[in-house]
C-alpha angles and dihedrals in degrees: 000000000000105000095189098056089103126138095027103122100213095119115075090193093057116126118254117255089253083070087088134021139176120291112249109266116227118227095249089056092051090046090055092048090053093053095052120100110270091228091060117096116185128183148127138278092250140354108223107098121125090199088071091075108132091013100063104352130050096224145021111279134168126255088250092051094047091046091058100031110018102082093075093053091041091056090056095063108110093235102037108086099147140028137198116247098205101162090078087070088072106028128014120244123219122240088250088056091053091047089059092057090045093053095062102049132074119267094255093052117109132197120218101212121203114221119235114274089232087085099035104056122072088209122061103269088201098052122094088224118078088208100060111112119238111231089195097056108134090353108157093198091054091045092052094047095046103035122356103052097044093045094045092048095041102042100030108176091358092069112104123183121337105225123215106195114191118201125230108284138167109263091237089061089071097040099259133302100290095041089051093050092051092048092048090051093052090048095050093042090056095054120099123269118248107057123078115240130206134181129213119197124199092186113078095198091066091059090095133142087259091056090050091049090051092055094046090049090052097043090240131139130236112234106227101214125198096210135131090232092068140045119282114281092247088060091050089048088055097046097039110039113219091208087074094049120107085216138355114254119183131176116190099194120150138018116243116262093024136102121222095254094042089050090050094050092046096046105038129151086031095223098126144030107260105168107024115202107204092169095058090042089054094049091048092046093053091047092051094050091048089052098047092043086056087051094247125139117249129201124191124185122191129198129209086235092067100070107342104277123041099203090050090049088055090049092054089046091050091050089053096049096042091050097040112155105185092181092068104023087211120144101247119234108236134166121264101263093191098055098067090080104007134078 
């Protein structure tokens, strides 16, 4: 089931948008939001989760209703100023489809759009064989046609970073580290000016100085991913300096020691934090503060698979950033802002 199909009015029986609204925001939550840097946008990797009733939404609703009508309510949450559009990784969207998303969110809302996997995998993602070479790997023309042009046209100023997520691959599959960095630079340099671009690697060996130089030369950002398939975020921050990034892009995706399906089973229905990860939260908070103090935009996307509930992970992270005390470095003890009106 495509949980980001929302807003496309092809089902006459679909519920009206009034079928779901935003959950009431307690004063403490609004106060936290007001104390965050204005250049910080945080959000989740989708919006269609019934378990977010009372956290993001004001009433129970099915996945289908939320997919079609939840985005407008989601975008009214004080802390949720961006969202990941992941469905474009599997199937391109048209400019008209993107425009429907843009029409229901506030002017300062931004979408982080994942590029189609047809340009990010060295092997053909549509082939039954894992050894079939992909002729479109890092092809800028294919990237523009499938993702860049429709997202830029449909979302306009509401487009945030376009993310190129590369899967875990043997280094030899991309010609070695230096050859990969050179090819990545040629790819990024050939993309049109205007949109922001970010790259997420799931192969730690490719996070080299040559890779960092390729990003810097092309004006693209490294996406710091919290995911067991890559190295810890603190090591990414050491290898790829955030001070040379045009914007900070972070995706907090999957708890250490878990696979995607195991995390999904463990955390569903995503209405509470099950496995909190204060170390990752701290690293992200420090990176955000560094970026915003340097007057750079920061985008943070959280998944339900990171701690159990993406919006509650964002609340905890917001608390940490809003109450930062650099002179002690201690993790401040704050009230649970979400539990005033949430289960």
